[in-house]
C-alpha positions as CSV (number, residue, x, y, z in Angstrom):
1,M,-57.5,-23.6,1.6
2,A,-58.3,-19.0,2.2
3,E,-55.7,-18.0,-0.8
4,R,-57.2,-21.2,-3.3
5,L,-60.6,-20.4,-3.0
6,K,-60.6,-17.0,-1.3
7,E,-62.8,-15.5,-4.0
8,E,-64.8,-18.3,-4.5
9,I,-65.4,-18.7,-0.3
10,V,-66.5,-15.1,0.1
11,E,-68.2,-14.1,-3.6
12,R,-70.0,-17.5,-4.7
13,N,-71.1,-18.6,-1.1
14,K,-71.2,-16.5,0.8
15,L,-70.5,-18.5,3.5
16,V,-67.5,-15.8,6.2
17,D,-67.2,-12.2,6.9
18,V,-63.3,-12.7,6.9
19,V,-60.7,-15.2,4.6
20,C,-57.4,-15.3,5.8
21,I,-53.9,-17.4,6.4
22,V,-53.0,-18.9,9.7
23,L,-50.4,-17.2,10.2
24,R,-52.9,-13.2,10.4
25,L,-54.4,-14.2,13.1
26,H,-52.1,-14.0,16.4
27,R,-50.8,-10.0,14.1
28,P,-52.2,-7.0,14.3
29,C,-54.0,-6.4,11.6
30,M,-56.8,-9.1,12.5
31,P,-58.3,-6.4,14.5
32,R,-58.6,-4.8,11.7
33,L,-59.6,-7.3,9.3
34,L,-62.7,-7.7,11.9
35,S,-63.6,-3.4,12.1
36,T,-64.2,-4.2,8.0
37,T,-66.5,-6.6,8.2
38,N,-69.2,-4.5,10.4
39,S,-69.8,-2.0,7.3
40,G,-71.3,-4.8,5.7
41,Q,-68.2,-5.9,3.3
42,A,-66.0,-9.0,3.5
43,A,-62.0,-8.7,4.3
44,I,-59.4,-10.9,2.8
45,N,-55.4,-11.3,3.7
46,V,-54.3,-14.2,2.1
47,I,-50.8,-12.2,0.7
48,L,-47.6,-14.0,2.5
49,S,-44.7,-13.3,3.8
50,L,-41.8,-13.5,2.5
51,D,-39.7,-13.6,5.9
52,E,-42.8,-15.1,8.5
53,T,-41.8,-18.9,10.3
54,Y,-44.2,-18.7,13.6
55,A,-41.1,-18.4,15.4
56,D,-42.6,-16.8,18.1
57,V,-45.9,-19.5,18.3
58,M,-45.5,-21.7,20.7
59,P,-48.5,-24.7,19.7
60,L,-50.7,-25.6,23.1
61,R,-50.2,-29.7,23.5
62,I,-54.2,-31.1,24.0
63,N,-53.4,-34.2,23.7
64,N,-51.6,-35.5,27.0
65,T,-51.4,-39.2,26.9
66,T,-48.9,-39.3,23.8
67,K,-45.6,-38.9,24.2
68,S,-44.8,-38.0,20.5
69,A,-44.3,-34.5,19.1
70,Y,-43.8,-32.4,15.3
71,I,-41.8,-29.0,15.1
72,S,-42.1,-27.2,11.9
73,I,-38.6,-25.3,11.6
74,M,-39.4,-23.9,8.4
75,R,-42.0,-22.6,5.8
76,G,-42.8,-22.7,2.5
77,C,-40.8,-23.8,-0.5
78,D,-38.8,-22.8,-3.1
79,N,-38.5,-26.3,-5.4
80,M,-41.6,-24.8,-8.2
81,C,-41.9,-28.9,-8.6
82,T,-44.6,-29.2,-10.9
83,Y,-47.5,-30.4,-9.8
84,C,-47.2,-29.0,-6.4
85,I,-49.2,-26.4,-5.4
86,V,-47.4,-25.5,-1.7
87,P,-45.1,-22.7,-3.5
88,F,-47.9,-21.1,-4.3
89,T,-50.3,-21.8,-0.9
90,R,-47.0,-21.7,1.6
91,G,-44.9,-19.0,0.0
92,R,-41.0,-18.6,-0.3
93,E,-38.6,-21.2,1.6
94,R,-37.7,-19.5,5.2
95,S,-36.6,-21.1,7.7
96,R,-37.6,-20.7,12.1
97,P,-34.3,-19.3,14.1
98,I,-32.3,-22.5,15.8
99,S,-32.8,-20.9,19.3
100,S,-36.6,-20.8,18.6
101,I,-37.0,-24.5,17.9
102,L,-34.5,-25.6,20.4
103,E,-36.0,-24.4,22.9
104,E,-39.2,-25.9,21.6
105,V,-37.6,-29.5,21.9
106,Q,-35.8,-29.0,25.7
107,S,-39.9,-27.5,26.2
108,L,-40.8,-31.0,25.2
109,S,-38.9,-32.6,27.5
110,D,-39.4,-30.8,30.4
111,Q,-42.7,-32.4,29.8
112,G,-41.7,-35.8,29.0
113,I,-41.9,-36.3,24.8
114,K,-40.2,-39.5,24.3
115,Q,-40.0,-38.4,20.5
116,V,-39.9,-34.9,18.1
117,T,-40.3,-35.3,14.2
118,L,-38.9,-31.7,12.8
119,L,-41.1,-31.0,9.9
120,G,-40.8,-29.2,7.0
121,Q,-41.3,-29.3,3.5
122,N,-38.2,-29.7,2.4
123,V,-36.1,-29.9,5.7
124,N,-32.2,-30.5,4.1
125,S,-32.4,-27.6,2.8
126,Y,-33.1,-26.0,6.4
127,R,-31.4,-22.6,6.5
128,D,-31.3,-20.5,9.3
129,T,-30.2,-16.3,8.9
130,S,-31.6,-15.3,11.5
131,E,-27.8,-14.4,13.3
132,G,-25.8,-13.0,10.3
133,V,-23.4,-14.1,7.9
134,D,-20.9,-12.3,9.7
135,H,-21.8,-14.2,13.3
136,A,-18.6,-15.4,14.6
137,M,-20.8,-18.8,15.4
138,Y,-20.7,-19.3,11.3
139,D,-18.0,-21.4,10.1
140,E,-15.5,-21.8,6.5
141,R,-18.0,-24.3,6.1
142,T,-21.6,-22.4,7.0
143,L,-20.6,-20.1,5.0
144,Q,-20.4,-21.8,1.9
145,E,-22.8,-22.9,-1.0
146,T,-25.8,-25.6,-0.2
147,Q,-23.6,-28.3,-1.2
148,M,-26.5,-30.2,-4.4
149,S,-26.3,-34.7,-4.0
150,R,-24.5,-35.7,-7.0
151,G,-26.1,-35.7,-9.8
152,F,-29.2,-33.4,-8.2
153,K,-29.5,-29.9,-9.5
154,T,-31.6,-27.6,-8.8
155,V,-34.2,-24.2,-10.5
156,Y,-32.8,-21.8,-7.8
157,K,-29.4,-20.0,-7.4
158,L,-27.9,-21.5,-4.5
159,K,-28.0,-20.2,-1.4
160,K,-25.3,-19.1,0.6
161,G,-24.8,-18.8,4.7
162,G,-27.0,-20.0,7.7
163,R,-26.8,-23.0,10.2
164,R,-27.6,-25.7,7.9
165,F,-30.4,-28.7,8.9
166,S,-26.5,-30.4,10.8
167,D,-26.0,-28.0,13.0
168,L,-29.5,-28.0,14.3
169,L,-30.4,-31.7,13.8
170,H,-27.1,-32.1,15.8
171,R,-27.8,-29.1,18.4
172,V,-31.4,-31.3,19.2
173,A,-30.2,-34.5,19.4
174,L,-27.9,-33.3,22.3
175,I,-31.0,-32.2,24.1
176,D,-32.2,-35.2,25.4
177,P,-30.5,-38.8,24.8
178,E,-33.8,-40.0,25.6
179,M,-35.8,-38.6,23.5
180,R,-36.0,-39.9,19.9
181,V,-35.8,-37.4,17.3
182,R,-37.0,-38.1,13.2
183,F,-37.2,-35.5,10.7
184,T,-39.5,-35.7,7.6
185,S,-38.7,-34.1,4.9
186,P,-35.6,-34.4,3.0
187,H,-35.8,-33.5,-0.5
188,P,-32.9,-36.2,-2.3
189,K,-31.0,-33.6,-3.8
190,D,-29.8,-32.0,-1.0
191,F,-28.5,-35.2,1.0
192,P,-25.2,-33.7,3.1
193,D,-23.3,-36.5,4.9
194,E,-23.7,-34.7,7.7
195,V,-26.0,-35.4,8.1
196,L,-25.4,-39.7,7.6
197,H,-23.0,-39.6,9.9
198,L,-25.4,-37.5,12.8
199,I,-27.2,-40.9,11.8
200,N,-24.8,-43.0,13.0
201,E,-23.0,-41.2,15.8
202,Y,-26.5,-40.8,17.8
203,A,-28.7,-43.5,18.9
204,N,-31.3,-40.9,19.3
205,I,-31.7,-39.7,15.7
206,C,-33.7,-42.9,14.2
207,N,-32.7,-45.3,11.8
208,Q,-34.9,-44.2,9.4
209,I,-34.6,-42.0,6.1
210,H,-38.3,-40.7,4.2
211,L,-36.3,-40.6,0.5
212,P,-39.7,-39.0,-2.0
213,A,-38.8,-41.0,-5.7
214,Q,-42.0,-39.2,-6.6
215,S,-40.7,-41.7,-10.1
216,G,-39.1,-44.1,-11.4
217,S,-38.9,-42.3,-14.8
218,T,-36.3,-40.3,-15.5
219,Q,-38.9,-38.4,-18.1
220,V,-41.2,-38.3,-15.5
221,L,-39.3,-36.8,-13.5
222,Q,-38.5,-34.4,-15.6
223,A,-41.5,-33.0,-16.2
224,M,-41.7,-33.2,-12.6
225,R,-38.8,-30.8,-12.4
226,R,-37.5,-32.6,-9.2
227,G,-34.2,-32.1,-10.7
228,Y,-32.9,-35.8,-10.2
229,T,-32.8,-38.3,-13.0
230,R,-33.2,-42.9,-12.1
231,Q,-29.9,-43.3,-12.2
232,S,-28.7,-40.2,-9.7
233,Y,-31.2,-41.4,-7.6
234,L,-30.1,-44.7,-7.5
235,E,-26.6,-43.9,-6.5
236,L,-27.9,-42.0,-4.1
237,V,-29.7,-45.2,-2.1
238,D,-27.0,-47.1,-2.6
239,H,-24.0,-43.9,-1.4
240,I,-26.5,-44.0,2.2
241,R,-26.6,-47.2,2.8
242,A,-22.3,-47.9,2.0
243,I,-22.6,-45.1,5.2
244,I,-25.7,-46.4,7.2
245,P,-26.2,-50.3,6.1
246,D,-28.9,-51.0,8.1
247,I,-31.2,-47.3,6.6
248,N,-35.0,-47.4,6.8
249,F,-36.1,-45.8,3.9
250,S,-39.1,-44.6,3.1
251,S,-41.0,-42.6,0.0
252,D,-43.8,-41.3,-1.6
253,F,-44.9,-42.1,-5.7
254,I,-47.3,-40.1,-8.0
255,A,-48.7,-42.6,-10.4
256,G,-50.8,-41.1,-14.0
257,F,-48.7,-37.9,-13.8
258,C,-49.1,-35.9,-16.8
259,G,-48.0,-38.2,-20.4
260,E,-47.0,-41.2,-17.9
261,T,-46.9,-44.5,-20.0
262,E,-46.7,-47.9,-19.0
263,S,-43.1,-47.7,-19.7
264,D,-42.6,-45.2,-17.9
265,H,-45.2,-47.1,-14.5
266,E,-43.1,-50.3,-15.3
267,D,-39.6,-47.8,-14.2
268,T,-40.9,-46.5,-12.1
269,V,-42.4,-50.5,-10.1
270,S,-38.8,-51.2,-10.9
271,L,-37.5,-49.1,-8.9
272,I,-39.4,-49.8,-6.1
273,K,-38.1,-53.7,-6.5
274,Q,-34.6,-52.1,-6.6
275,V,-35.2,-50.4,-4.1
276,K,-36.7,-52.2,-1.2
277,Y,-38.6,-49.4,0.7
278,N,-40.2,-50.3,4.2
279,V,-42.9,-47.5,3.4
280,C,-44.2,-46.6,0.4
281,Y,-47.1,-43.5,0.1
282,T,-48.7,-44.2,-2.9
283,Y,-51.0,-41.3,-4.6
284,P,-52.6,-41.3,-7.8
285,Y,-52.3,-38.5,-9.7
286,S,-54.8,-35.3,-9.1
287,M,-53.9,-31.9,-10.7
288,R,-53.8,-28.7,-8.7
289,Q,-54.7,-25.1,-10.5
290,K,-52.0,-22.1,-10.3
291,T,-49.0,-25.4,-10.5
292,K,-46.5,-25.3,-13.7
293,A,-47.9,-28.4,-14.6
294,Y,-51.8,-27.2,-15.1
295,H,-50.3,-24.0,-17.0
296,R,-47.9,-25.9,-19.0
297,L,-49.1,-29.6,-18.9
298,T,-52.1,-31.9,-20.1
299,D,-53.6,-34.3,-17.2
300,D,-54.2,-37.0,-20.1
301,V,-54.1,-40.1,-17.9
302,A,-57.4,-41.6,-17.1
303,H,-58.5,-42.5,-13.8
304,D,-59.2,-45.5,-14.1
305,V,-55.5,-46.1,-15.4
306,K,-54.0,-43.8,-12.2
307,C,-55.5,-46.4,-9.9
308,R,-54.7,-49.7,-11.6
309,R,-51.2,-47.5,-11.5
310,V,-51.1,-47.0,-8.0
311,T,-52.3,-50.7,-6.9
312,D,-49.4,-51.9,-9.0
313,L,-47.0,-49.5,-6.9
314,V,-48.6,-51.0,-4.0
315,N,-48.2,-54.7,-4.5
316,A,-44.5,-54.1,-5.4
317,F,-43.5,-52.6,-2.2
318,R,-45.8,-55.0,-0.4
319,K,-44.1,-57.8,-2.0
320,E,-40.5,-56.4,-0.5
321,A,-41.4,-55.2,2.2
322,V,-42.9,-58.5,3.6
323,K,-39.1,-59.4,2.9
324,L,-37.9,-56.6,4.8
325,N,-40.1,-57.2,8.1
326,R,-39.8,-60.9,8.0
327,A,-36.2,-61.1,7.7
328,Q,-36.6,-59.4,11.4
329,I,-37.8,-62.5,13.4
330,G,-35.6,-63.2,15.9
331,Q,-34.2,-59.6,16.3
332,Q,-34.1,-57.8,19.6
333,Q,-35.5,-55.0,18.8
334,L,-36.1,-51.2,21.7
335,I,-40.1,-50.4,20.9
336,L,-41.8,-46.9,21.4
337,I,-44.8,-47.4,23.5
338,E,-47.4,-45.9,21.6
339,G,-50.9,-46.9,23.1
340,E,-53.7,-50.0,23.4
341,S,-53.6,-51.7,19.6
342,K,-56.8,-50.8,17.4
343,R,-57.9,-54.4,17.4
344,S,-58.1,-55.4,20.0
345,Q,-57.6,-53.7,24.3
346,E,-54.8,-56.8,25.4
347,E,-52.0,-56.1,22.5
348,L,-49.5,-52.8,22.8
349,A,-48.8,-51.1,19.6
350,G,-45.1,-49.3,19.3
351,R,-42.6,-48.2,16.9
352,N,-39.6,-49.7,16.2
353,D,-36.6,-47.2,15.9
354,G,-37.2,-47.5,11.9
355,N,-40.7,-46.2,12.2
356,I,-42.2,-49.4,11.4
357,K,-45.4,-50.6,13.7
358,V,-44.6,-52.9,16.5
359,I,-47.7,-55.2,18.0
360,M,-46.7,-57.1,21.2
361,P,-49.2,-57.9,23.9
362,N,-50.4,-56.2,27.1
363,G,-49.1,-57.7,30.0
364,L,-45.9,-57.0,33.3
365,I,-42.3,-57.6,32.4
366,P,-38.8,-57.4,33.6
367,S,-37.5,-53.7,34.8
368,T,-34.2,-54.6,33.4
369,S,-32.3,-57.3,31.5
370,T,-31.3,-58.7,34.6
371,G,-34.6,-57.8,36.9
372,R,-36.2,-61.5,36.8
373,Y,-38.4,-60.7,39.8
374,N,-39.0,-56.7,39.4
375,N,-42.0,-57.0,37.1
376,R,-44.1,-53.7,35.9
377,G,-46.5,-52.7,33.8
378,M,-45.6,-51.4,30.1
379,Q,-47.0,-47.2,29.5
380,V,-47.2,-45.1,27.2
381,G,-44.2,-43.6,26.5
382,D,-41.7,-46.8,27.4
383,Y,-39.2,-47.8,26.1
384,V,-39.7,-52.1,25.4
385,V,-36.9,-54.5,24.8
386,A,-39.2,-57.2,23.0
387,Q,-38.3,-60.0,20.5
388,I,-39.1,-60.0,16.8
389,N,-41.3,-62.6,16.2
390,D,-43.5,-62.0,13.2
391,G,-44.5,-60.0,10.4
392,N,-45.9,-58.9,7.3
393,S,-45.7,-56.2,4.8
394,Q,-47.3,-53.4,7.3
395,V,-47.1,-54.4,10.8
396,L,-43.9,-56.8,13.3
397,K,-45.3,-59.1,16.0
398,A,-42.9,-59.2,18.6
399,T,-42.8,-60.4,22.4
400,P,-42.1,-57.7,25.3
401,L,-38.9,-58.9,27.1
402,F,-38.6,-55.5,29.6
403,H,-37.8,-52.4,30.4
404,S,-35.0,-50.5,28.7
405,T,-33.9,-46.7,28.4
406,L,-32.9,-45.6,24.5
407,Q,-29.1,-45.0,25.4
408,D,-29.0,-48.5,27.4
409,F,-30.1,-50.3,24.4
410,H,-27.2,-48.7,22.1
411,Q,-24.7,-49.6,24.5
412,Q,-25.9,-52.9,24.6
413,Q,-26.4,-53.5,21.0
414,R,-22.5,-52.0,20.4
415,R,-21.1,-54.5,23.2
416,Q,-22.7,-57.4,21.8
417,Q,-21.4,-56.5,17.7
418,E,-17.7,-55.8,19.3
419,D,-17.8,-58.9,21.0
420,I,-19.2,-60.2,17.7
421,A,-16.4,-58.3,15.2
422,S,-13.5,-60.1,18.1
């Protein structure tokens, strides 16, 4: 916001004396900016850094009631999708050192946090080079170029060296086996098998992947400069499901991008039906200044058409999602309690491993699967085994059975699967 509207804020509206981006607030330049205003001048510093990552800024937790936290692992983006303003407002891609991220995760674990989400514009391209490419900890795989998913390409030269996202994810998962680990958002183009195998191997890495498609039309994807076709995206989905059969997918879609025809739109509707996402985020296209689309393309889809297409996408998603959710009826799932339901104080809300919201009645339940007479209440941050008994496209309804731990639940699930197999 500061970088994009700096002149309008200072000159046209005369609203403020100092305009700067967030990373300047804790730097020595801030006193100089403030001193400039003493002479009646406005002070502006919105220059984007090529290496600043906020690694030395430890977030202060204001809400102590939640047991979930978000950790920024990188800044900026190099992908240059034509619709996206991020490379121009947050700068080039740069990653926090693994050491600083692990320190933050450990601190959150010590505070009793039960779920962390690793954040980045494209977490899969995470690349920590803070220790230098010649450091002894680097192996041959680490020194190789970034590996693209099959059928995908990028606008920038492939990068070499550094500790990758799979290295970070592995080490985060080891810190606290009782802490769920999620990550978002990855770009489909660089989804290494190492990440998929880690999800399979570690019970605390959640069985859910956000795989933003943006469109189901190859023509529109090319206009967006996404670096893949409809077919290559679908092949990646199949590949992921071959490794993790019960994976939950979520995605983003833009309706009415520049030049999108009705045929292109129908391609997106059919993609949603074919992939069968558990969660979808859909938006009408809104052109942003400074983007490639703003300079090179025409926003030629009427607003009412965009809104109608968003409705089509939402309806297609919900039709498939309700089938997915109702197919879970009868299953026992591990739910992390987040708090009271928004609709009733007599109900609790939590999320399952696939990040689907689960609503259940509040009350006393056994402390363990065998503790029939040792009942206790459910609190925020508790893991509860619940049986799914209903669902729609948005939420699941369940009956709480007993308290558990993350590792105990998954060991029990593994034993049951082995018994069935034998």
